[in-house]
C-alpha positions as CSV (number, residue, x, y, z in Angstrom):
1,M,65.8,217.4,75.2
2,L,66.1,217.0,78.9
3,A,69.5,217.7,80.5
4,F,70.7,215.0,82.9
5,A,73.8,216.0,84.8
6,A,76.0,213.5,86.8
7,P,78.7,215.4,88.8
8,N,81.4,213.4,90.4
9,F,80.5,214.3,93.9
10,V,76.8,213.3,93.3
11,L,78.0,209.9,92.0
12,L,80.3,209.4,95.0
13,Q,77.5,210.4,97.3
14,G,75.3,207.8,95.6
15,V,78.0,205.1,96.0
16,I,78.3,205.8,99.7
17,I,74.5,205.6,100.2
18,G,74.3,202.6,97.9
19,L,76.9,200.7,100.0
20,G,74.4,200.7,102.9
21,Y,71.6,199.5,100.6
22,G,74.0,196.8,99.3
23,L,74.8,195.4,102.8
24,L,71.2,195.4,103.7
25,A,70.3,193.6,100.5
26,V,73.0,191.0,101.1
27,G,71.5,190.2,104.5
28,L,68.0,189.8,102.9
29,V,69.4,187.5,100.3
30,L,71.3,185.4,102.9
31,I,68.1,184.7,104.9
32,Y,66.0,184.2,101.8
33,R,68.4,181.7,100.3
34,T,68.4,179.7,103.5
35,N,64.8,179.8,104.7
36,R,62.8,181.4,101.8
37,V,61.7,184.2,104.1
38,L,61.5,187.9,103.3
39,N,62.8,189.3,106.6
40,F,61.3,192.7,107.2
41,A,63.1,193.0,110.5
42,Q,66.6,192.9,108.8
43,G,67.2,196.6,109.2
44,Q,65.8,197.0,112.7
45,V,68.3,194.4,114.1
46,G,71.2,196.8,113.3
47,V,69.4,199.8,114.9
48,I,69.8,198.0,118.3
49,A,73.6,197.8,117.7
50,A,73.9,201.4,116.7
51,V,71.9,202.6,119.8
52,F,73.9,200.3,122.0
53,L,77.2,201.7,120.6
54,V,76.2,205.2,121.7
55,K,75.3,203.8,125.1
56,L,78.7,202.2,125.5
57,T,80.8,205.1,124.3
58,A,78.8,208.0,125.8
59,D,77.5,206.6,129.1
60,F,80.0,203.9,129.9
61,K,83.0,205.6,128.3
62,F,84.1,202.5,126.5
63,E,86.9,202.7,123.9
64,Y,85.3,202.8,120.4
65,W,86.7,199.6,118.9
66,F,85.8,197.5,122.0
67,A,82.3,199.0,122.0
68,L,82.0,198.3,118.3
69,V,82.8,194.6,118.8
70,L,80.2,194.4,121.6
71,S,77.6,196.1,119.6
72,I,78.1,193.9,116.6
73,A,78.0,190.8,118.8
74,L,74.7,192.0,120.3
75,A,73.2,192.3,116.8
76,A,74.5,188.9,115.9
77,A,73.0,187.4,119.0
78,V,69.6,189.2,118.3
79,G,69.7,187.7,114.8
80,A,70.3,184.2,116.2
81,L,67.6,184.6,118.8
82,S,65.2,185.8,116.1
83,E,65.8,182.6,114.1
84,L,65.2,180.4,117.2
85,V,61.9,182.2,117.9
86,L,60.7,181.9,114.3
87,R,62.0,178.4,113.6
88,R,58.8,176.6,114.3
89,L,57.1,178.7,111.6
90,F,59.4,177.7,108.8
91,S,57.1,174.8,107.6
92,R,54.1,177.1,107.6
93,P,52.9,179.5,104.9
94,R,55.5,182.0,103.9
95,V,53.1,184.9,104.5
96,L,52.8,183.9,108.2
97,V,56.6,184.0,108.6
98,M,56.8,187.3,106.7
99,V,54.1,188.9,108.9
100,A,56.0,187.5,112.0
101,T,59.1,189.4,110.9
102,I,57.0,192.5,110.7
103,G,56.0,191.9,114.3
104,L,59.6,191.1,115.1
105,S,60.7,194.5,113.8
106,Q,58.2,196.2,116.2
107,V,59.6,194.2,119.1
108,L,63.2,195.1,118.1
109,L,62.1,198.8,118.0
110,A,60.8,198.5,121.5
111,L,64.0,196.9,122.7
112,T,65.9,200.1,121.9
113,A,63.9,201.7,124.8
114,L,65.4,199.4,127.4
115,P,67.6,201.1,129.9
116,F,70.6,199.0,129.3
117,I,70.5,199.8,125.5
118,R,69.1,203.3,125.3
119,P,71.6,206.1,126.0
120,H,70.7,208.8,128.5
121,N,71.2,211.5,125.9
122,L,69.0,210.7,122.9
123,Y,70.7,213.4,120.9
124,K,74.2,212.0,121.2
125,P,75.5,211.2,117.7
126,V,76.9,207.8,116.8
127,P,80.7,208.1,117.2
128,V,83.3,207.8,114.4
129,P,86.8,206.5,115.2
130,F,88.8,209.1,113.3
131,D,88.5,212.6,111.9
132,I,89.3,212.3,108.2
133,S,87.4,214.2,105.6
134,F,87.9,215.5,102.0
135,T,86.2,217.8,99.5
136,L,85.0,216.9,96.0
137,G,83.6,219.7,94.0
138,T,81.5,221.7,96.4
139,T,80.7,218.8,98.7
140,I,82.6,217.9,101.9
141,F,82.6,214.2,102.7
142,T,82.5,213.7,106.4
143,P,84.5,211.2,108.5
144,A,81.4,208.9,108.7
145,E,81.2,208.8,104.9
146,V,84.9,208.0,104.6
147,L,84.4,205.2,107.2
148,T,81.7,203.8,105.0
149,L,83.9,203.9,101.9
150,I,86.6,202.0,103.8
151,V,84.7,199.5,105.9
152,T,81.8,198.4,103.7
153,P,83.9,196.9,100.8
154,I,86.0,195.0,103.4
155,V,82.9,193.6,105.1
156,A,81.6,192.5,101.7
157,L,84.9,190.9,100.7
158,V,85.1,189.0,104.0
159,L,81.6,187.7,103.6
160,A,82.2,186.6,100.0
161,L,85.3,184.7,101.1
162,A,83.3,183.1,104.0
163,V,80.6,182.0,101.7
164,R,83.0,180.4,99.2
165,T,85.6,178.9,101.5
166,T,84.1,178.0,104.9
167,S,82.1,174.9,105.8
168,W,79.2,177.3,106.8
169,G,79.2,178.8,103.3
170,L,79.2,175.3,101.7
171,S,76.4,174.2,103.9
172,M,74.4,177.3,103.2
173,R,74.8,176.9,99.5
174,A,73.7,173.3,99.7
175,M,70.7,174.2,101.8
176,S,69.7,176.9,99.4
177,E,69.7,174.5,96.5
178,N,67.8,171.7,98.2
179,A,67.3,171.6,102.0
180,D,66.1,167.9,102.0
181,S,69.1,166.7,99.9
182,A,71.4,168.7,102.1
183,R,70.0,167.1,105.2
184,L,70.5,163.6,103.7
185,S,74.1,164.6,102.9
186,G,74.8,165.3,106.6
187,V,74.3,169.1,106.6
188,W,73.1,170.4,110.0
189,I,70.1,172.4,108.6
190,R,69.1,174.1,111.9
191,R,72.6,175.0,112.8
192,T,73.3,176.5,109.4
193,S,70.0,178.4,109.5
194,T,70.9,179.9,112.9
195,L,74.4,180.8,111.8
196,T,73.0,182.5,108.7
197,W,70.7,184.7,110.8
198,T,73.6,185.5,113.0
199,V,75.7,186.7,110.1
200,A,72.8,188.6,108.7
201,G,72.4,190.3,112.1
202,A,76.1,191.3,112.1
203,L,75.6,192.7,108.5
204,S,72.6,194.8,109.7
205,A,74.8,196.2,112.5
206,F,77.5,197.3,110.1
207,T,74.8,198.9,107.9
208,A,73.2,200.8,110.8
209,I,76.4,201.9,112.4
210,L,78.0,203.1,109.2
211,N,74.9,205.1,108.2
212,A,73.9,206.3,111.7
213,P,76.5,209.1,112.4
214,G,74.7,212.5,112.3
215,Q,71.2,211.0,112.8
216,T,71.2,211.1,116.6
217,S,67.7,210.6,117.9
218,A,66.5,209.3,114.5
219,L,68.0,206.0,115.7
220,T,65.1,205.4,118.0
221,D,62.6,205.7,115.2
222,V,61.3,202.9,113.0
223,L,63.1,202.5,109.7
224,S,61.2,204.0,106.8
225,P,59.6,201.8,104.1
226,D,61.8,203.6,101.5
227,L,65.0,202.1,102.9
228,L,63.5,198.6,103.0
229,L,62.2,199.0,99.4
230,F,65.6,200.1,98.0
231,A,67.3,197.1,99.7
232,L,64.6,194.7,98.4
233,T,65.0,196.1,94.9
234,A,68.7,195.4,95.0
235,A,68.0,191.9,96.3
236,L,65.5,191.3,93.5
237,V,68.2,192.3,90.9
238,G,70.2,189.5,92.4
239,A,67.2,187.2,92.0
240,M,67.3,186.7,95.8
241,I,70.1,184.3,95.3
242,N,73.3,186.1,94.0
243,L,75.0,188.0,96.8
244,T,77.5,189.8,94.6
245,V,74.9,191.0,92.2
246,A,72.6,192.2,95.1
247,F,75.5,194.2,96.6
248,V,76.5,195.8,93.4
249,A,72.8,196.5,92.6
250,G,72.5,198.2,96.0
251,I,75.3,200.6,95.0
252,G,73.5,201.2,91.7
253,V,70.2,202.0,93.5
254,G,72.0,204.5,95.6
255,V,73.6,206.2,92.6
256,L,70.3,206.3,90.8
257,Y,68.5,207.8,93.8
258,E,71.1,210.6,94.1
259,L,71.0,211.3,90.4
260,L,67.3,211.6,90.5
261,Q,67.4,214.0,93.4
262,W,70.1,216.1,91.7
263,N,68.3,216.3,88.3
264,I,64.6,216.2,89.2
265,T,63.2,218.6,91.8
266,S,59.7,217.1,92.0
267,T,59.4,214.3,94.6
268,A,56.5,212.9,92.7
269,N,58.5,212.5,89.5
270,Q,61.3,210.9,91.4
271,Q,58.9,208.3,92.9
272,L,57.4,207.7,89.5
273,V,60.9,206.9,88.0
274,L,61.8,204.7,90.9
275,F,58.5,202.8,90.6
276,I,59.0,202.3,86.8
277,V,62.6,201.1,87.4
278,L,61.3,198.5,89.9
279,L,58.7,197.2,87.4
280,V,61.4,197.0,84.7
281,I,63.7,195.1,87.1
282,L,61.0,192.6,87.9
283,T,60.2,192.2,84.2
284,I,63.8,191.6,83.3
285,R,64.6,189.3,86.2
286,V,61.3,187.4,86.2
287,R,62.9,184.2,84.8
288,A,65.5,184.0,87.5
289,L,63.0,184.8,90.2
290,R,60.7,182.0,89.0
291,K,63.5,179.5,88.8
292,D,63.3,178.6,92.5
293,S,59.6,179.5,93.1
294,R,58.6,175.9,93.6
295,S,61.0,175.3,96.5
296,G,60.5,178.8,97.7
297,E,56.9,178.4,98.4
298,R,56.5,174.7,98.9
299,S,54.9,175.0,102.3
300,T,51.2,174.5,102.2
301,W,48.8,177.4,103.0
302,Q,46.4,175.1,104.8
303,H,48.4,175.5,108.0
304,G,47.3,179.1,108.1
305,A,43.6,178.3,108.7
306,T,41.5,175.4,109.8
307,T,39.8,173.5,107.1
308,A,36.1,173.8,107.1
309,R,34.1,170.7,108.0
310,A,32.6,168.7,105.3
311,A,29.3,168.3,107.2
312,V,27.9,169.9,110.3
313,D,25.1,168.5,112.5
314,A,21.9,170.4,112.9
315,L,22.7,171.6,116.4
316,R,26.1,173.0,115.5
317,H,24.5,174.7,112.5
318,R,21.9,176.4,114.8
319,V,24.7,177.5,117.2
320,S,26.5,179.1,114.3
321,V,23.4,180.8,113.0
322,S,22.3,182.0,116.4
323,G,25.7,183.4,117.2
324,T,25.7,185.3,113.9
325,W,22.3,186.8,114.5
326,L,23.3,187.7,118.1
327,A,26.4,189.5,116.8
328,V,24.4,191.4,114.3
329,V,21.8,192.4,116.9
330,V,24.5,193.6,119.3
331,A,26.3,195.5,116.5
332,V,23.1,197.2,115.5
333,A,22.2,198.2,119.1
334,L,25.7,199.4,120.0
335,P,25.5,202.9,118.3
336,L,22.5,203.6,120.5
337,V,24.6,203.4,123.7
338,L,28.0,204.6,122.4
339,N,29.1,208.2,122.7
340,V,30.2,210.3,119.7
341,G,33.8,209.3,119.9
342,N,33.1,205.6,120.3
343,N,30.6,205.7,117.4
344,Y,33.4,207.1,115.2
345,L,35.6,204.3,116.4
346,F,32.8,201.8,115.6
347,S,32.8,203.2,112.0
348,Q,36.5,202.9,111.7
349,V,36.5,199.2,112.8
350,C,33.8,198.4,110.3
351,I,35.7,200.0,107.5
352,Y,39.0,198.4,108.4
353,A,37.2,195.1,108.6
354,V,36.0,195.6,104.9
355,I,39.6,196.3,103.9
356,A,40.8,193.2,105.8
357,L,38.1,191.2,104.0
358,S,39.4,192.4,100.7
359,L,42.9,191.2,101.6
360,T,41.4,187.8,102.8
361,I,40.4,187.2,99.2
362,L,43.7,188.2,97.8
363,T,46.1,186.7,100.3
364,G,44.0,184.2,102.2
365,W,42.4,182.6,99.2
366,A,44.6,183.6,96.2
367,G,47.9,183.5,98.0
368,Q,49.1,186.9,96.6
369,V,50.8,188.8,99.3
370,S,50.0,192.6,99.2
371,L,51.8,195.2,101.2
372,G,49.9,198.0,99.5
373,Q,46.2,197.2,100.2
374,F,45.8,200.5,102.1
375,A,47.1,202.3,99.0
376,L,44.2,200.8,97.1
377,A,41.9,202.3,99.7
378,A,43.6,205.6,99.0
379,V,42.4,205.3,95.4
380,G,38.8,205.0,96.6
381,A,39.3,208.0,98.9
382,L,40.5,210.1,96.0
383,V,37.4,209.2,94.1
384,A,35.3,210.4,97.1
385,A,37.4,213.6,97.4
386,H,36.8,214.6,93.8
387,L,33.3,213.2,93.2
388,G,31.7,213.1,96.7
389,G,29.1,215.7,96.0
390,S,28.4,214.8,92.3
391,F,27.0,211.3,92.5
392,P,24.5,209.5,94.7
393,L,26.3,207.6,97.5
394,P,25.5,204.0,96.3
395,L,26.7,204.9,92.7
396,L,29.7,206.7,94.0
397,L,30.8,203.6,96.1
398,V,30.3,201.3,93.0
399,F,32.3,203.7,90.9
400,A,35.1,204.0,93.5
401,G,35.3,200.2,93.7
402,A,35.4,199.9,89.9
403,V,38.2,202.4,89.5
404,T,40.2,200.8,92.3
405,A,39.6,197.3,90.8
406,L,41.2,198.5,87.5
407,V,44.2,199.9,89.4
408,A,44.5,196.7,91.4
409,I,44.6,194.6,88.3
410,V,47.3,196.8,86.8
411,V,49.4,196.6,90.0
412,G,48.9,192.9,90.1
413,L,50.0,192.2,86.6
414,P,53.5,191.2,87.8
415,A,51.9,188.4,89.9
416,L,50.9,186.7,86.6
417,R,54.5,185.6,86.2
418,L,56.0,186.1,89.7
419,P,55.6,184.0,92.8
420,G,53.2,185.5,95.3
421,L,55.8,186.7,97.9
422,F,57.6,188.9,95.3
423,L,54.3,190.8,94.7
424,A,54.8,192.2,98.2
425,V,57.7,194.3,96.9
426,T,55.7,195.6,94.0
427,T,52.7,196.6,96.2
428,L,55.0,198.2,98.8
429,A,56.5,200.3,96.0
430,F,53.0,201.2,94.9
431,A,52.0,202.2,98.4
432,I,55.0,204.6,98.6
433,F,54.3,205.9,95.1
434,M,50.7,206.6,96.0
435,Q,51.6,208.6,99.2
436,E,54.6,210.6,97.9
437,A,53.5,211.1,94.3
438,V,49.8,210.6,93.5
439,L,48.3,211.9,96.7
440,A,50.8,214.7,97.2
441,T,50.4,216.1,93.6
442,P,47.0,217.8,93.2
443,C,47.3,218.3,89.4
444,W,49.8,217.4,86.7
445,T,50.2,218.2,83.1
446,V,50.1,215.5,80.4
447,A,53.3,215.7,78.4
448,G,52.8,216.4,74.7
449,I,49.2,217.7,74.8
450,G,49.6,220.2,77.7
451,K,46.4,219.2,79.4
452,T,46.1,219.5,83.2
453,V,44.7,216.5,85.0
454,C,43.8,216.6,88.7
455,T,44.1,213.2,90.4
456,G,45.7,213.9,93.8
457,L,44.3,215.4,96.9
458,P,43.1,219.0,96.3
459,N,45.1,219.9,99.5
460,P,47.7,217.3,100.3
461,A,48.1,218.7,103.8
462,S,44.4,218.6,104.7
463,T,41.5,217.9,102.4
464,L,38.0,218.4,103.9
465,I,35.4,216.0,102.6
466,G,31.7,216.4,103.4
467,R,29.4,213.5,104.1
468,P,26.7,212.8,101.5
469,T,23.2,211.7,102.1
470,L,21.9,208.2,101.6
471,L,18.6,208.1,99.7
472,G,17.7,211.4,101.4
473,L,18.8,210.3,104.9
474,S,21.5,212.4,106.5
475,L,24.8,210.8,107.6
476,Q,26.2,213.8,109.3
477,S,25.9,212.4,112.9
478,Q,28.4,209.8,114.0
479,R,25.6,207.4,115.0
480,S,24.0,207.4,111.6
481,F,27.3,206.9,109.9
482,A,28.1,204.1,112.3
483,W,25.0,202.3,111.2
484,F,25.9,203.0,107.5
485,S,29.4,201.6,108.0
486,L,27.9,198.5,109.7
487,G,25.6,198.1,106.7
488,V,28.5,198.3,104.3
489,L,30.3,195.6,106.4
490,V,27.3,193.3,106.5
491,L,26.8,193.6,102.7
492,S,30.5,192.9,102.2
493,I,30.4,189.8,104.4
494,L,27.4,188.5,102.5
495,A,29.1,189.1,99.1
496,V,32.3,187.3,100.3
497,R,30.2,184.4,101.6
498,I,28.4,184.2,98.2
499,W,31.8,184.1,96.4
500,R,33.0,181.4,98.8
501,D,29.8,179.3,98.4
502,K,29.5,179.7,94.7
503,G,33.0,178.3,94.0
504,V,35.1,181.5,93.6
505,A,37.1,180.6,96.7
506,R,37.6,177.1,95.5
507,R,39.0,178.2,92.2
508,L,41.3,180.8,93.8
509,V,42.6,178.2,96.3
510,A,43.2,175.6,93.5
511,V,45.3,178.1,91.5
512,R,47.1,179.1,94.7
513,D,48.1,175.6,95.6
514,N,48.9,174.1,92.2
515,E,48.6,176.2,89.0
516,L,49.4,173.3,86.7
517,G,46.8,171.1,88.4
518,A,44.2,173.8,88.3
519,A,44.8,174.4,84.6
520,A,44.6,170.7,83.9
521,M,41.1,170.7,85.6
522,G,40.0,173.5,83.2
523,I,40.4,176.5,85.5
524,P,41.6,179.6,83.6
525,V,44.6,180.5,85.7
526,L,45.2,184.0,84.2
527,R,41.6,185.0,84.5
528,T,41.4,183.6,88.1
529,K,44.4,185.6,89.3
530,L,43.0,188.8,87.7
531,M,39.6,188.1,89.3
532,A,41.3,187.9,92.7
533,F,42.9,191.4,92.2
534,G,39.7,192.8,90.8
535,L,37.4,191.6,93.6
536,S,40.0,192.6,96.3
537,G,40.5,196.0,94.7
538,F,36.8,196.6,94.3
539,M,36.2,196.1,98.1
540,A,39.2,198.1,99.1
541,G,38.1,200.9,96.8
542,Y,34.6,201.5,98.2
543,A,36.0,200.9,101.8
544,G,38.5,203.8,101.1
545,A,35.6,206.0,100.0
546,C,33.8,205.2,103.2
547,L,37.0,205.9,105.2
548,A,37.2,209.4,103.6
549,F,33.6,210.1,104.5
550,S,34.2,208.8,108.0
551,T,37.3,210.9,108.8
552,Q,36.0,213.9,106.8
553,R,39.5,215.2,106.6
554,I,42.3,213.3,104.9
555,S,45.9,214.0,104.0
556,T,48.9,212.2,102.6
557,E,49.7,211.1,106.1
558,T,46.3,209.4,106.4
559,F,47.6,206.7,104.0
560,D,51.0,205.9,105.4
561,P,52.4,202.8,103.7
562,T,53.0,201.1,107.1
563,I,49.3,200.9,107.7
564,S,49.2,198.2,105.0
565,F,51.4,196.1,107.4
566,I,48.6,196.5,110.0
567,I,46.0,195.4,107.5
568,I,47.8,192.2,106.7
569,S,48.4,191.6,110.4
570,M,44.6,191.8,110.8
571,V,44.2,189.0,108.3
572,V,46.8,186.8,109.9
573,I,45.6,187.4,113.4
574,G,42.0,186.7,112.3
575,G,43.1,183.6,110.4
576,L,44.1,183.3,106.7
577,G,41.0,182.7,104.7
578,S,38.5,183.2,107.5
579,I,35.6,185.6,106.9
580,P,34.7,186.3,110.5
581,G,38.4,186.3,111.3
582,A,39.0,189.4,109.2
583,V,36.3,191.2,111.3
584,L,37.8,189.9,114.5
585,G,41.3,190.9,113.4
586,A,40.1,194.5,112.7
587,L,38.4,194.7,116.1
588,Y,41.5,193.3,117.8
589,L,44.1,195.7,116.3
590,E,41.9,198.8,115.7
591,G,39.3,198.5,118.4
592,L,41.2,197.3,121.5
593,P,43.7,200.2,121.8
594,S,41.0,202.8,121.4
595,L,38.5,201.2,123.7
596,F,40.8,200.3,126.6
597,G,43.6,202.8,126.2
598,S,47.3,202.2,126.0
599,N,47.9,200.3,129.2
600,A,50.6,197.6,129.4
601,T,48.2,194.7,128.7
602,I,46.7,196.2,125.6
603,Q,50.1,197.3,124.3
604,F,51.4,193.7,124.7
605,L,48.3,192.1,123.0
606,T,48.4,194.5,120.0
607,S,52.2,194.9,119.7
608,G,54.6,192.9,117.6
609,L,55.2,190.6,120.5
610,G,51.5,189.8,120.7
611,L,51.4,189.3,117.0
612,I,54.3,186.8,117.1
613,A,52.6,185.0,120.0
614,F,49.4,184.7,117.9
615,I,51.2,183.3,114.9
616,L,53.3,180.8,117.0
617,Y,50.6,179.4,119.3
618,L,47.3,180.1,117.4
619,P,48.2,179.9,113.6
620,G,44.5,179.6,112.8
621,G,43.9,183.0,114.3
622,L,40.8,184.3,116.1
623,G,38.6,182.6,113.4
624,E,39.8,179.2,114.7
625,L,39.3,180.3,118.3
626,L,35.7,181.4,117.4
627,H,35.1,178.0,115.7
628,R,36.4,176.1,118.8
629,F,34.1,178.2,121.0
630,G,31.2,177.3,118.8
631,D,32.1,173.6,119.2
632,V,32.3,174.0,123.0
633,V,28.8,175.6,123.1
634,T,27.5,172.8,120.9
635,V,28.9,170.2,123.2
636,G,27.4,171.9,126.2
637,L,24.0,172.2,124.7
638,R,24.1,168.6,123.6
639,A,25.0,167.5,127.1
640,L,22.1,169.5,128.4
641,Q,19.7,167.9,125.8
642,D,20.9,164.5,126.9
643,R,19.8,165.2,130.5
644,L,16.3,166.3,129.5
645,P,13.7,163.6,128.8
646,P,12.5,163.4,125.1
647,R,9.1,164.9,124.2
648,H,7.9,161.6,122.8
649,P,9.2,158.2,123.8
650,G,11.5,156.7,121.2
651,A,11.9,160.1,119.3
652,P,15.4,161.1,118.5
653,L,16.8,164.3,120.1
654,A,17.0,167.4,118.0
655,G,20.2,167.5,115.9
656,V,20.7,163.7,116.5
657,S,20.3,161.2,113.7
658,G,19.0,158.0,115.4
659,S,20.9,157.3,118.5
660,A,24.2,158.6,117.3
661,H,25.4,162.2,117.5
662,G,26.5,162.4,113.9
663,P,25.7,164.8,111.0
664,D,22.1,165.3,110.0
665,P,21.6,163.9,106.5
666,A,18.9,166.4,105.8
667,L,21.3,169.3,106.4
668,P,23.3,170.4,103.4
669,A,27.0,170.0,103.8
670,E,29.2,173.1,104.1
671,P,31.4,173.7,101.1
672,L,34.8,172.1,101.6
673,V,37.3,174.8,100.8
674,P,40.8,174.1,102.2
675,G,42.2,177.1,103.9
676,V,38.8,178.9,104.0
677,V,37.1,178.8,107.4
678,D,33.9,179.9,108.9
679,S,32.3,179.8,112.3
């Protein structure tokens, strides 16, 4: 029987850490209740306040309490400004707003580098107003931890009283129940929303300042996905509605984490337990989470991409086909003129484009938000690492895709009962579990039978993977592998187009928009959702295998969970549901920085600020921009045709039916799939 100790000092340490998780979870719940948004920038708002507090006390020699008030006021102002920037997105798909908050967190991280916020000495610790400590067991609890024990419950109590007794609390609760009814009752929806983000910003400031002492320069780093996951887990226990339950659950998560660290030495086993706990929480709280799913995701996904035309005239069709062939010819010729480094970059862009395509199916068509897509690519990379020299390359890619498809279906099982946004939490947990447990553990022993199974990287620090041959052709040179990667991308695009044209996309979109209506039309909802995860996982799996062969050396750091944020950003920048948009998004985020360096313009275009600008002013993404460009070319060619005399008197111009410039009846109409675009 396993011994599980729970010393008093470990429990108290867990409570102190959990108080921070609880405050962060309360801020997440506040914003979700008001706007139905998962705010991934919640923690980063407080980092600005903590850094600014050091600036005021160390550089300007301000008194602590006055500096504290100014720092919290700054975080509150940043929270309000964030709401004002993102407000125009609140009627758009929730995934767009969620990705915008990811971009916002990057912008807030950059703000900490501004001269009037960043302290001169980066290693100056965050100050504490008193020097009180005590000892419990063998552990000394520092003044910062004593401050957390005193201040956090007071902040939580004040917030609870404000929610229950003030007019803002009443308005927020009315808005969370039904925003339309609240507006008809005289509630100022926009003002309430701004004030809620302001309060959430102040809570984030308290969280960062109370947990910052002793971290010094770590304040200028991006917050880890683990912290966000723990806070989201606590918020889910509260069903994203109950502030009290979320706060208490945050304390419970902190205690559990400390107990696991005290009793379990293996990081992999700790992550396994945490992942199982999260799945259990989702299973237990699924009814409460589904209760408000209708209002939580009522905005249509069609705003995220331009609806494809029902019919296209012959000239426009020829422009599209000609553009496609021109792009293919240029792509095939590029490896001939690129150097070794750029050919490697070319391969990377192609592979990332395939992963983005896989997420286009899952998120753009099926509406399931995944923050662990790159972890699925890691599964394919593991297959390549273990079986790369044992199977022919085509068979290996198919096998890697099949294994990953099974894993994706298992990970996606919670989506069968949960709204799509909550799947983001599960997949984020899976991404962390893959990096810290599966990849980092070369072999493990099956309990009960004593058999050793090797599923992780043979060398987690650096695993060398040799490139195989393709039907006897060597892929050792970067140029040959660039052509191979391009071939994989082209085949992937053709497969996705076939799935779109044969009705797969139509079924996925129907289930995404209205499950009950889709079921009434005879669409098997359960099977359709599982198909989305299977197809998406299959593509991510063989793309991960290609990525392993491309880099030839992988480690646990290769599959950082935050890269999944970049993948979903590619899909949003390219245009939700757009096939060429996924390729353009990969080229934009992966190709531009490497091709043109890290100058100020490229940093702006590919940073969080550029991402927010894209979402605000071009919600259809680069796919929509490409479609508009095709329309402009068509108009120009048609104007040129009108100036030229016809070959035979009385004969209609090419692409023109009679004397009108309408669709050609002889040309088949494009499939009308809302939210799925093409050039």
